[in-house]
NUVOMI-317941 format. One record per residue (C-alpha): x, y, z; residue in three letters. Coordinates in steps of 0.25 Angstrom, whole numbers, plus 2048, in hexadecimal, padded with zeros to 3 digits. Example, Ala and Ser with C-alpha at 12.3 -4.5 7.8 and 13.67 -1.06 7.14 Angstrom:
2
8317EE81FALA8377FC81DSER
This chain:
237
C91E2914EMETC9EE29147ALACA1E3113BVALCA8E2A130LEUCADE2E122ALACA5E32116ARGC9BE27111PROCA1E1C108SERC9DE1A0F9GLUC93E140F6PROC8BE1A101VALC83E10109GLUC76E1810CASNC6CE16101ARGC66E24101LEUC74E2A0FFLEUC78E1F0F5ALAC6BE230EDALAC6FE310EBLEUC73E360DEPROC83E380DDARGC82E470DEASNC79E480EAGLUC82E3E0F1TYRC8EE460EEGLUC88E520F3ARGC85E4C101LEUC93E44102LEUC9BE4E108PROC91E4F113ASNC8FE40116LEUC97E3A121GLNC96E2B125GLNC93E28133VALC93E1B13CSERC88E18146PHEC88E0E151SERC7CE05155LEUC72E0D15EGLYC79E1A15BGLUC6EE2515BVALC6FE2D14EVALC64E38153TYRC5AE3915DGLUC4BE3D15DPHEC49E4D15BGLYC58E4E157GLYC5EE5614DHISC68E50142LEUC74E5613CASPC75E4A133TYRC6DE3F12BVALC72E3212BPHEC72E2811FPHEC75E1A125PROC7EE1111DTHRC81E05126THRC79E09132SERC6AE09135ILEC63E1413DVALC56E11145SERC4CE1C146LEUC46E1B153LEUC3BE2115CTYRC3DE2216ATHRC32E23174METC32E2B181GLUC34E1F189ASNC40E1B181GLYC3AE10179SERC3DE1116ASERC39E0A15DALAC3FE0C14FGLUC37E13144METC41E10139GLYC4FE0D135LEUC59E1312BTHRC65E0C125GLYC6CE0E118ASNC5FE10111ASPC5DE1E117GLYC60E2A11FVALC5FE2E12EVALC5AE3C131GLYC4EE3E128ILEC49E49130ALAC53E5212BLEUC4EE5211DPHEC40E50121METC3FE5D128GLYC3DE57136GLYC49E5D13CGLYC4AE55148THRC4BE46149METC3DE3F14CPROC43E32151ASNC50E2C156ARGC5AE2514DALAC64E1A153VALC6DE1114CVALC68E0314AGLNC74DFD143SERC82E03144ALAC89E08138GLYC8BE1412FALAC83E1F129ALAC86E2C121ILEC82E39127ARGC7EE46120LEUC7DE53127LYSC6EE58128ALAC70E65121LYSC76E5F115VALC6BE54114LEUC60E5F115GLNC67E6710AASPC68E5C101GLUC5AE58104PHEC55E66100ALAC5BE640F2LEUC50E5A0EFGLYC59E4F0E8GLYC5AE410E9LYSC5FE420F7PHEC52E480FBGLNC4AE3E0F3HISC51E320FALEUC4FE38108LEUC40E3A106LEUC3EE2C100ARGC47E2610CTYRC3EE2E116THRC32E2810FGLNC37E1A110ALAC3BE1C11FLEUC2DE21122ILEC28E1411DTHRC32E0D126GLNC2EE14132ILEC1FE1212FSERC20E0312CGLNC28E0213ATHRC1EE07141ALAC14DFD13BVALC1DDF213DCYSC20DF614CASNC11DF614EARGC0CDEA146LEUC17DDF145HISC1FDD614ESERC2CDD9155VALC32DCE14CGLUC2DDD5140GLNC32DE2144GLNC3FDDD147LEUC40DD6139CYSC3CDE4133ARGC47DEB13ATRPC51DE0137LEUC4EDE0128LEUC4EDEF127LEUC5BDF012ESERC61DE5126HISC5DDEC119ASPC66DF811DARGC72DF1121LEUC7DDE911ALYSC7EDDE125THRC75DD312BASPC7ADD6139ASPC72DE1141LEUC79DE514EILEC6CDE8157METC68DE5165THRC5ADE0169GLNC58DED171GLUC5BDF6166LEUC52DED15CILEC47DEE167ALAC49DFD168ASPC48DFE158METC3CDF6157LEUC35DFB164GLYC33DEE16AVALC37DE6176ARGC45DE0176ARGC3EDD3179GLUC36DD416CGLYC43DD5164VALC4ADC916BTHRC3DDC0167VALC3CDC6159ALAC4CDC5157ALAC4CDB715DGLYC41DB2154HISC48DB8147LEUC55DB114CGLNC4EDA414EASPC49DA413FILEC57DA713AGLYC54DB5135ALAC5EDBC13FILEC69DB9149ARGC69DC2155TYRC74DC2160ALAC7ADCD169ARGC74DDA162GLYC77DD4154ARGC6CDCF149ILEC70DC813DLYSC67DC6132ILEC68DB812ELEUC5BDB6125ASNC55DC3120ARGC4ADBB118GLNC45DB6126LYSC44DC512BLEUC3DDC811EGLUC33DBD120GLUC30DC112FTHRC30DD112DVALC22DD812BCYSC1FDE011EGLUC24DED125CYSC32DEA120TYRC2FDE8111GLNC26DF4112VALC32DFD117VALC3CDF610DLYSC33DF8101ASPC30E07104GLUC3FE09105PHEC42E020F8LEUC37E0A0F2ARGC3BE170F6LEUC4BE150F6LEUC4EE0A0EDALA
């Protein structure tokens, strides 16, 4: 992780951008822009965080890893949220692993500053709690989706959620990493991605996915995507 300059204006994280000006300016001296690389570990299960992170152009996956090393994504956070909710929910240590799914930038804030601001009970606290509720919905729906829907539908959900949080149609992602995120075999991802490519929804080559036709993804995806999207819009629009 590289530490860069102060965040640019206007701020690209939606939670920070939604703050009243006086609350944002109170946080501003403690905000630092950082750069994440693909696959970088933001924190490990059971670890302590000195900072929380507000992604701007990066996406961070929240993963649960089993004793045998297999893993599956529980949820993802991009420019709509914050990584490290345990710091203001009272958990203390992290209940999962966080890994960078899409390289890019984020804004970090010291844990103590966040906790002090949260304790004031202003708009910052309100936004963080509503985001947490939306994230719980995403985690719950991901569990249902992984149990009941096909790998192709899961992949469409994952691509659409990622696309919503990026300003580009290009996603740099290996099939191996996608398989880890979805908790499925790599061969299943190969078949699902191949079919999506055949119908003209995506183009996949050498670890890069380009979304060619979003409508086709929306026609193929299960209802889980819309449930998650609607809840984020309801709580955070």
